[in-house]
N, C-alpha and C positions, 0 to 999 in steps of 0.2 A: 496486159500490154497491147494488146492488138487496136484496140480503139485507141491509144497514143500513137498507134503507128511502129510501135515498137518491135523490130522482129528477131533480133539477136539476143534477146535476153529470156532466160527461163526460171519460174518461179519454182521450186522444188521445196516441199513440206517433208521434215523428216528430222531425226536426232543427229546431229551432228558428229555423235559419239559411236553411232552405228551403222549410219549409210557409209558406202566403199566410195573413195574418189571417182572410181570408174561411173558409178552410179550418177555422179555430179558431174561427168565430164571434164575432171581436172586433169592436168593441171593448170592452174589460173596463175596471171601475173600479178593479181593484185585480190585482197580480201579486205573487206572493212567489217568493223566492230563497232558498235555503239550503246553502251551500257547493257551487254551482253556477260562480258567476263565477271560481271561485278554478282550474277548471279549464279557463277558454278561454284560448286561445292568443291572441285579440283580444278584451281584455274591452269595448272602446269599440263594435265592432262587434254584440256580443251585446245590450249595453244598447240602441243603437240598434233590433236587430230588436224587442226587448220593448218599447220605445217605439212601435214600430209596432201592436203589440197591444193600445195604452193608448188610450183616448179623453182627448181635451186636459184636463188637472185629475186624470188617473189617477195613481194612487199604485203605486209598487213597491215592497215591503219585502225589504229584503237582510239575511243574516246570513252573514258571512265570516271564519274564524278566521283571527289573525294568525300567523306564523310564530312570531314571538318575543312573549312568552316561551313557551316549548314546554310540553308535559305535565310535571306536576311530581308528585312523591308525597312524602310524610313518613311514615316515613323514606325517605331517597332511594333510588330503585329508578332505576340509570343506564339501564336499558334502555327505561322509560317516556317518558324525553326523547329517546332516541336512536331509538324508534319515530316521533316527529313528525317528527324531522331527515330519516329516510329517505323519509317520505311528501311532506314537502315538496322535497325534492330531486328527486325522482322527477317530481311534478308539473310544476317547473320544467325539468328536462331534457325535457318532455314538450311544451314549449313556451311555457307560461304566464310572462309577463313577471314580472321579480324586483319585488318590492313592488307587485305588482297590488293586493292587498287596502288597502295602506296608502294606495294613489293613486285607490281608488275615488271619493270625492268630487269629483274633478278629470276622470277619466274620465265620470263620470256628467253632469256638467254639459257636457262635450262632445258628448255624445249626445243631448242636447235634455231634460234633467232640472236642476230647481232641489232641492238637497238641503234638507229641510225638518226633520230629525232625525238625529243621529248620538249613540249612547249604545254601551255595552260591557258586556259580562258575562261573568264566568268561573262555569263550572258544576262543582260540587264531585260527586265520586262513591265510594260506599263502596268499599273495595280491590278488591273482588272483581270486581265491574262495571266498573272503570274498566281492571284487567288484562283482562279478556275484551275490552272494546272496543279497546284497545291490540292483542290478538293478532288480533282481527276485521280491523283494519286493514291490519296486515302481512299477512295472508291475502290481502288484497284488491289490495294494490299489489304482491307476490311476483313475479308473471311480468314486470310492467313495470320495476318495479326492475332483476329482472336483465338485460331486453332493452336497457334505458337504460345499463347498466353502472353504477349506482348502489350495488348489492350485490351479491356472489356469493352462490351458494347456501349455502355454508358460514358467510358471515356473516348470512345472513338466517334459517338455522338456529340460530345461536347467539342471535340476538335474540330468536326463538322459546322458545328452551331458558331462558333467562335470566326472560322475561316468565312462562313456566309454572312455574319454578322458584317465582318470588315468589307464584305463586298458591297454589301447594301447599307453601309454607313454616310451620313453626310459629310466624315470627316474625310481630309483631303491626304491621300497618300503619294507620295511620289516616284516612288519605284520598290520594284520587287527583284532580288538577284538569286540566280541556283548557285549552288557551290561550285567551288573552283573544280574544272573539267580538265583533267589529264588528256593531253593529245599526244600520241606517240606515232612513231612509225619502226616497224620491225620487219628486218630483210631476214628472210629465209636462208640459213647457209646450206652449203653443199649438198 
């Protein structure tokens, strides 16, 4: 942060579930979470921990992707959608409850938040960017997907090979889109 000239920001590495609010300098006015709750085996517990970091009336902004619809491309590249199914299946086998993202408003209310805004968006990528992201996603989840029995090494190689082939083909692709992202704002109650 110093190289950017930012002096009022501190980076803290730790487990949100075990670090105390005092250690982080809480309470805060705002917290932001992007594709984090999607990976939590107990999203309600995680949201309660975040609530403890916020002052009463403090705001939590959350962005989490839905499982469906999956990533898409035009023309269709089956591996683009398949990579998203692989990621979500791995996340759920690792312990995240099925439909945790869809249930976030209910879970947040149970954790002491009021839902103040709900919207959604889809991000469109140039094909080369979308394919690179899909390949990076598969590479990032590869070891865990194998360990959890979601996919074999051969299946993962085939998925990566298909994405790579699409990247290197002379065929023209118009766009690649990520799934619908749930954009939520929660306010901590009293």
